[in-house]
C-alpha positions as CSV (number, residue, x, y, z in Angstrom):
1,X,-20.1,35.8,-17.8
2,X,-21.2,39.1,-16.3
3,X,-21.9,37.2,-13.0
4,X,-18.4,35.8,-13.0
5,X,-16.8,39.2,-13.7
6,X,-18.9,40.8,-10.9
7,X,-17.8,38.0,-8.4
8,X,-14.2,38.6,-9.3
9,X,-14.5,42.3,-8.8
10,X,-16.1,41.8,-5.4
11,X,-13.6,39.3,-4.2
12,X,-11.1,40.4,-1.5
13,X,-7.7,41.4,-2.9
14,X,-5.9,38.6,-0.9
15,X,-8.1,36.0,-2.6
16,X,-7.5,37.4,-6.0
17,X,-3.7,37.4,-5.5
18,X,-3.9,33.8,-4.2
19,X,-6.0,32.6,-7.2
20,X,-3.6,34.2,-9.7
21,X,-0.7,32.7,-7.9
22,X,-2.4,29.3,-8.0
23,X,-3.0,29.8,-11.7
24,X,0.7,30.4,-12.6
25,X,1.8,27.5,-10.3
26,X,-0.7,25.4,-12.1
27,X,0.9,26.2,-15.5
28,X,4.2,24.9,-14.0
29,X,2.4,21.7,-12.8
30,X,0.8,21.2,-16.3
31,X,4.2,21.3,-18.0
32,X,5.8,18.9,-15.5
33,X,2.9,16.4,-15.5
34,X,2.9,16.3,-19.3
35,X,6.6,16.1,-20.0
36,X,8.4,14.5,-17.0
37,X,7.9,10.9,-17.9
38,X,9.0,11.4,-21.5
39,X,11.9,13.6,-20.3
40,X,13.1,10.7,-18.1
41,X,12.7,8.1,-20.9
42,X,14.4,10.2,-23.6
43,X,17.2,11.7,-21.4
44,X,18.1,8.7,-19.2
45,X,16.5,5.6,-20.7
46,X,15.3,4.2,-17.4
47,X,14.0,0.7,-17.1
48,X,10.6,0.0,-15.4
49,X,12.4,-1.0,-12.2
50,X,14.6,2.2,-12.2
51,X,11.5,4.3,-12.9
52,X,9.8,2.8,-9.9
53,X,12.8,3.3,-7.6
54,X,13.1,7.0,-8.7
55,X,9.8,7.7,-6.9
56,X,11.5,7.1,-3.6
57,X,13.7,10.3,-3.8
58,X,10.9,12.2,-5.6
59,X,8.4,11.5,-2.9
60,X,10.9,11.9,0.0
61,X,10.0,15.6,0.6
62,X,6.4,14.6,1.0
63,X,7.4,12.1,3.7
64,X,9.5,14.9,5.4
65,X,6.7,17.5,5.1
66,X,5.7,17.3,8.8
67,X,9.3,18.3,9.7
68,X,9.5,20.9,7.0
69,X,6.3,22.6,8.1
70,X,7.4,22.3,11.7
71,X,10.4,24.4,10.9
72,X,8.1,27.0,9.2
73,X,5.5,26.9,11.9
74,X,6.3,30.4,13.1
75,X,5.5,31.9,9.7
76,X,2.1,32.5,8.2
77,X,1.1,30.1,5.5
78,X,1.0,32.9,2.9
79,X,4.8,33.0,3.2
80,X,5.0,29.3,2.8
81,X,3.3,29.9,-0.6
82,X,6.1,32.2,-1.7
83,X,8.8,29.7,-0.6
84,X,6.9,27.0,-2.5
85,X,7.1,28.9,-5.8
86,X,10.7,29.8,-5.4
87,X,11.8,26.2,-4.7
88,X,9.7,25.0,-7.6
89,X,11.2,27.5,-10.0
90,X,14.8,26.7,-9.0
91,X,14.2,22.9,-9.3
92,X,12.5,23.1,-12.7
93,X,15.2,25.5,-14.1
94,X,17.8,23.0,-12.8
95,X,16.1,20.2,-14.7
96,X,16.2,22.3,-17.8
97,X,19.8,23.5,-17.8
98,X,21.9,21.8,-15.0
99,X,21.1,18.1,-15.3
100,X,23.8,16.6,-17.6
101,X,23.8,13.5,-15.4
102,X,21.3,11.4,-13.6
103,X,22.7,12.3,-10.1
104,X,22.4,16.0,-10.8
105,X,18.9,15.6,-12.1
106,X,18.0,14.0,-8.7
107,X,19.2,17.2,-6.9
108,X,17.0,19.5,-8.9
109,X,14.1,17.1,-8.8
110,X,14.3,17.1,-5.0
111,X,14.0,20.9,-4.9
112,X,11.1,20.9,-7.3
113,X,9.5,18.2,-5.2
114,X,9.9,20.1,-1.9
115,X,8.0,23.1,-3.4
116,X,5.3,21.0,-4.9
117,X,4.6,19.0,-1.7
118,X,4.7,22.1,0.5
119,X,2.0,23.6,-1.6
120,X,-0.4,20.8,-0.8
121,X,-0.6,22.1,2.7
122,X,-0.7,25.7,1.5
123,X,-3.6,25.1,-0.9
124,X,-5.7,23.3,1.7
125,X,-5.2,25.6,4.6
126,X,-5.5,28.9,2.7
127,X,-8.5,27.5,0.7
128,X,-10.3,26.8,4.0
129,X,-9.4,30.3,5.2
130,X,-11.1,31.9,2.1
131,X,-14.2,29.6,2.4
132,X,-17.6,30.7,3.6
133,X,-19.4,28.8,6.3
134,X,-20.8,25.6,4.8
135,X,-18.9,26.1,1.6
136,X,-15.5,24.6,2.2
137,X,-15.8,22.0,-0.5
138,X,-17.1,24.4,-3.0
139,X,-14.2,26.8,-2.3
140,X,-11.6,24.1,-2.5
141,X,-13.2,22.9,-5.7
142,X,-12.9,26.4,-7.2
143,X,-9.2,26.5,-6.4
144,X,-8.7,23.1,-7.9
145,X,-10.6,24.2,-10.9
146,X,-8.2,27.1,-11.4
147,X,-5.3,24.7,-11.1
148,X,-6.8,22.5,-13.8
149,X,-7.4,25.5,-16.0
150,X,-3.8,26.5,-15.7
151,X,-2.7,23.0,-16.3
152,X,-4.4,23.1,-19.7
153,X,-2.1,26.1,-20.6
154,X,1.0,24.2,-19.4
155,X,0.1,21.0,-21.2
156,X,-0.9,23.0,-24.3
157,X,2.6,24.6,-24.3
158,X,4.2,21.2,-24.2
159,X,2.0,20.0,-27.0
160,X,2.7,23.0,-29.1
161,X,6.5,23.0,-28.6
162,X,6.7,19.3,-29.1
163,X,5.5,19.9,-32.7
164,X,7.7,22.9,-33.5
165,X,10.9,22.7,-31.5
166,X,12.1,19.1,-31.8
167,X,15.5,18.7,-30.0
168,X,15.8,20.9,-27.0
169,X,12.1,20.5,-26.2
170,X,12.6,19.9,-22.5
171,X,14.8,22.9,-22.0
172,X,12.2,25.2,-23.5
173,X,9.2,23.8,-21.6
174,X,11.0,23.6,-18.3
175,X,12.2,27.1,-18.7
176,X,8.6,28.3,-19.2
177,X,7.5,26.3,-16.2
178,X,10.2,28.0,-14.0
179,X,9.2,31.5,-15.2
180,X,5.5,30.7,-14.4
181,X,6.6,29.6,-10.8
182,X,8.5,32.9,-10.4
183,X,5.3,34.8,-11.4
184,X,3.4,32.9,-8.8
185,X,6.0,33.8,-6.1
186,X,5.5,37.5,-6.9
187,X,1.7,37.2,-6.7
188,X,1.8,35.3,-3.4
189,X,4.1,38.0,-2.0
190,X,1.4,40.5,-2.7
191,X,-0.9,38.9,-0.1
192,X,-0.1,41.2,2.8
193,X,-2.8,40.7,5.5
194,X,-5.4,38.5,4.0
195,X,-3.8,35.1,4.6
196,X,-2.5,36.0,8.1
197,X,-5.0,34.0,10.0
198,X,-4.2,31.0,7.9
199,X,-1.1,30.5,10.0
200,X,-1.0,27.2,11.9
201,X,-0.9,29.0,15.3
202,X,2.7,27.9,16.0
203,X,1.7,24.2,16.3
204,X,4.5,22.1,14.9
205,X,3.0,18.7,15.3
206,X,-0.5,17.3,16.1
207,X,-1.5,13.7,16.5
208,X,-5.0,12.8,17.8
209,X,-6.8,9.4,17.8
210,X,-9.9,11.3,16.7
211,X,-8.3,11.9,13.3
212,X,-7.5,8.2,12.8
213,X,-9.7,7.8,9.7
214,X,-8.2,10.9,8.1
215,X,-4.8,9.4,8.6
216,X,-5.9,6.0,7.2
217,X,-7.5,7.6,4.1
218,X,-4.3,9.5,3.4
219,X,-2.2,6.2,3.7
220,X,-4.5,4.4,1.3
221,X,-4.6,7.3,-1.1
222,X,-0.8,7.5,-1.1
223,X,-0.5,3.9,-2.2
224,X,-3.3,4.3,-4.9
225,X,-2.0,7.6,-6.1
226,X,1.6,6.5,-6.6
227,X,0.6,3.5,-8.6
228,X,-1.2,5.6,-11.1
229,X,1.1,8.6,-11.1
230,X,4.1,6.3,-11.8
231,X,2.8,3.3,-13.7
232,X,-0.3,4.4,-15.6
233,X,1.7,6.9,-17.7
234,X,4.6,4.6,-17.8
235,X,2.4,1.9,-19.3
236,X,1.1,4.3,-22.0
237,X,4.6,5.6,-22.8
238,X,6.6,2.3,-22.8
239,X,4.0,-0.3,-23.7
240,X,1.7,1.7,-26.0
241,X,4.3,4.1,-27.3
242,X,2.5,7.3,-26.3
243,X,4.4,10.3,-27.5
244,X,5.0,13.6,-25.6
245,X,2.4,15.3,-27.7
246,X,-0.2,12.5,-26.9
247,X,0.6,12.6,-23.2
248,X,0.2,16.4,-23.3
249,X,-3.2,16.0,-25.0
250,X,-4.3,13.6,-22.3
251,X,-3.2,16.0,-19.6
252,X,-5.0,18.8,-21.3
253,X,-8.2,16.7,-21.5
254,X,-8.0,15.8,-17.9
255,X,-7.3,19.4,-16.9
256,X,-10.2,20.7,-19.1
257,X,-12.7,18.3,-17.6
258,X,-11.2,19.0,-14.1
259,X,-12.1,22.7,-14.3
260,X,-15.7,21.8,-14.1
261,X,-15.5,18.4,-12.4
262,X,-13.5,19.6,-9.3
263,X,-15.8,22.5,-8.7
264,X,-18.8,20.2,-9.0
265,X,-17.1,17.6,-6.8
266,X,-16.5,20.2,-4.1
267,X,-20.2,21.3,-4.2
268,X,-21.4,17.7,-4.0
269,X,-19.2,17.1,-1.0
270,X,-20.9,20.0,0.8
271,X,-24.3,18.6,-0.1
272,X,-24.0,14.8,0.5
273,X,-21.0,14.6,2.8
274,X,-17.5,13.1,2.6
275,X,-18.4,9.5,3.4
276,X,-20.4,8.9,0.2
277,X,-17.7,10.5,-1.9
278,X,-15.1,8.2,-0.4
279,X,-17.2,5.2,-1.2
280,X,-17.8,6.4,-4.8
281,X,-14.0,6.9,-5.2
282,X,-13.3,3.3,-4.2
283,X,-15.8,1.9,-6.7
284,X,-14.4,4.1,-9.5
285,X,-10.9,3.0,-8.7
286,X,-11.9,-0.6,-9.0
287,X,-13.3,0.1,-12.5
288,X,-10.1,1.8,-13.5
289,X,-7.9,-1.1,-12.3
290,X,-10.1,-3.5,-14.2
291,X,-9.7,-1.5,-17.4
292,X,-5.9,-1.6,-17.2
293,X,-5.9,-5.3,-16.3
294,X,-8.4,-6.6,-19.0
295,X,-8.3,-4.1,-21.8
296,X,-5.6,-3.2,-24.4
297,X,-7.9,-0.9,-26.4
298,X,-6.0,2.3,-26.3
299,X,-9.0,4.7,-26.3
300,X,-10.3,2.9,-23.2
301,X,-6.9,3.2,-21.4
302,X,-6.7,6.8,-22.3
303,X,-10.2,7.4,-20.9
304,X,-9.4,5.6,-17.7
305,X,-6.1,7.6,-17.3
306,X,-8.2,10.8,-17.5
307,X,-10.8,9.5,-15.1
308,X,-8.2,8.6,-12.5
309,X,-6.7,12.1,-12.8
310,X,-10.2,13.5,-12.1
311,X,-10.7,11.3,-9.0
312,X,-7.6,12.9,-7.4
313,X,-10.3,15.5,-6.4
314,X,-11.0,13.3,-3.4
315,X,-8.4,15.3,-1.6
316,X,-11.1,18.0,-1.3
317,X,-13.3,15.6,0.7
318,X,-10.4,14.6,3.0
319,X,-9.7,18.3,3.7
320,X,-13.3,19.2,4.4
321,X,-13.6,16.0,6.6
322,X,-10.7,17.1,8.7
323,X,-12.0,20.7,8.9
324,X,-15.3,19.3,10.1
325,X,-13.9,17.1,12.9
326,X,-10.9,19.2,13.9
327,X,-11.0,20.2,17.6
328,X,-9.2,23.5,16.8
329,X,-8.5,25.5,13.6
330,X,-4.8,25.5,14.6
331,X,-4.9,21.7,14.3
332,X,-5.6,21.8,10.5
333,X,-2.2,22.8,9.0
334,X,-0.1,20.4,11.0
335,X,-2.6,17.6,10.6
336,X,-2.8,18.1,6.8
337,X,1.0,18.0,6.8
338,X,1.0,14.8,8.9
339,X,-1.5,13.3,6.5
340,X,0.7,14.1,3.6
341,X,3.7,12.6,5.4
342,X,1.8,9.4,6.0
343,X,0.6,9.4,2.4
344,X,4.3,9.6,1.3
345,X,5.6,7.1,3.8
346,X,3.6,4.6,1.7
347,X,4.0,6.2,-1.8
348,X,7.8,6.2,-1.5
349,X,7.9,2.4,-1.2
350,X,5.0,1.5,-3.5
351,X,6.7,2.4,-6.8
352,X,9.7,0.2,-5.9
353,X,7.5,-2.7,-5.1
354,X,5.4,-2.0,-8.2
355,X,8.6,-2.0,-10.3
356,X,9.6,-5.4,-9.0
357,X,6.0,-6.7,-9.6
358,X,6.2,-5.4,-13.2
359,X,9.6,-6.9,-13.8
360,X,8.5,-10.3,-12.4
361,X,4.9,-10.7,-13.6
362,X,4.2,-7.9,-16.0
363,X,2.5,-4.5,-15.6
364,X,-1.0,-5.9,-15.1
365,X,0.1,-7.3,-11.7
366,X,0.6,-3.7,-10.5
367,X,-3.0,-2.9,-11.2
368,X,-4.2,-6.1,-9.6
369,X,-2.5,-4.9,-6.4
370,X,-4.1,-1.5,-6.9
371,X,-7.6,-3.1,-7.1
372,X,-7.0,-4.5,-3.6
373,X,-6.4,-1.0,-2.4
374,X,-9.9,0.0,-3.7
375,X,-11.4,-2.7,-1.5
376,X,-9.5,-1.4,1.6
377,X,-10.6,2.1,0.7
378,X,-14.2,1.1,0.6
379,X,-14.2,-0.4,4.1
380,X,-12.3,2.7,5.4
381,X,-15.0,4.9,3.9
382,X,-17.7,3.0,5.7
383,X,-16.1,3.8,9.0
384,X,-16.0,7.6,8.3
385,X,-18.5,9.7,10.4
386,X,-21.1,11.0,8.1
387,X,-22.3,13.6,10.5
388,X,-23.1,17.2,9.6
389,X,-20.5,19.9,9.5
390,X,-19.7,22.0,12.5
391,X,-17.4,25.0,13.1
392,X,-14.0,24.5,14.6
393,X,-13.0,26.6,17.5
C-alpha cells in the first residue's frame, strides 16, 4: 500500500487529473451498463427485434467517429476529454428526466453515445502519451483497471438503489451518473499542459495498407462485441428473468475482476506480444459461445457473461499493436478513430441481423453466428506481425 501511495505522489499532475477523470467517467459507465437494458425493458417493453434495431442509432456515433474527430483535429485530445464528459452528462440526464417517449429517449441516447465513443480515442491516445517506453500495455491496463474499479461503484449504486428506491430507480441512478460525468469534465479541464502532445498533429484522416490487420481486427471485434453487448444481457434479462439487482451484481463482479485482470492483461501484452493475445481471445470467445449454445445452467451463463466482459481487454492489445507499427505518432489518433468507425460499421448492423435470427430460430442461433467470428478472428490473429516493439517517429 505504501508503494502505491508513493507512486501516486510521484506521478505527474496531468496523469493524476486524467486518472481521476477516468474514475468518475467509469462510475457513469458502471451505472449505464448495469441499468440500461432493464431501463429499456421496463420503460418501453421492447421486443427482441426492436432491441436489436435500437443498436443502430446507439452505435451510429461510433461509425461517425472518424468525422467527429476530424472536426476536432485542431484541438488537443485533452480538450476532447472535457467534451466527452459534458456530452455524456447531458445525454444521461436526458434519459433520466426528459424521455417520456421512445423518440425523445433516442435523442438523449445519441448524445450519451457520442461522448462514450469519443472517449475510446481519448483513452487510447492519452494512455499511450503517459506510458513509458516498453510499457504501453501496462499503462493502458492500469487505466482500464481504474475504469473497472469505478464501474464497481456505479454498479454498486444501481444494486443499492434497486433495493431501497423502487419506482423512480432509473431517474436516481441516471442522475448520479450525470453528476459523475460532470465531475470528470472538471478534472479533465485541470489538465493544462500535460496532455498537449497527445494531440493528433492536425491529421484528420489516415488510411495505410500497412495497418490492414489493425482494421480487420477492429471489424471482427465490432461484430463480436455487439452480439455480446446486446444479446448476452438480453438473454439473461428476458429468457432467464435476471433482475436489475442481479445484472448490477454481475457488472460489479466483472468490474472487480477487471481491476486486476486488465492490468495483468496489459503487462502480459508487453511481455508476450499482441499476436498470442489475439489468438487466446479467439479461443476464449469460442468457449463462451459454446456455453450460451449448449448450457442453460444459470451460474455457467453468469460466469461466461463475466468472462466475455473481461476479454474486452483485447482493445489494449490492438492499441499497442498500432502504436508499435505506426509510421508516425500523429497517425495514432486518427487511425484509432478509423478503427472504431470500422468496428461500428459492422456493429450497427449486427444487432438487427441478430434480432432477426433470434426471432426466426431462437437466441442460440445468434451465438452460433458469433462462434464463426471466433474462427475468423483466429486466422486474422495468425497474420499479425509478432515482431518486437519499436518507437514511432
